[in-house]
C-alpha angles and dihedrals in degrees: 000000000000122000094241090054090063095052117113114250102230090206085076087071088073092060102035128081132174109281093218100052107004095241128145120271135221128212123242107195097183092058098029094234139128108226131209105197092183092056093034092233136128120204116206124236111215121189090347093306121112113234099216098181115123087218094061094044121110116233113239120218 
């Protein structure tokens, strides 16, 4: 798979919300995560696909 096929499509941010509190998300390109600051969670992006499962999220400090 080409590198550019694995990049996250930022247009998805318009449709995605935090599954826990339904707040907006921000994109962290360095960590390849979608961040819900209000819920203090970061959701991983794997192979260009956001994993929006609370059990898979990283807790933020």
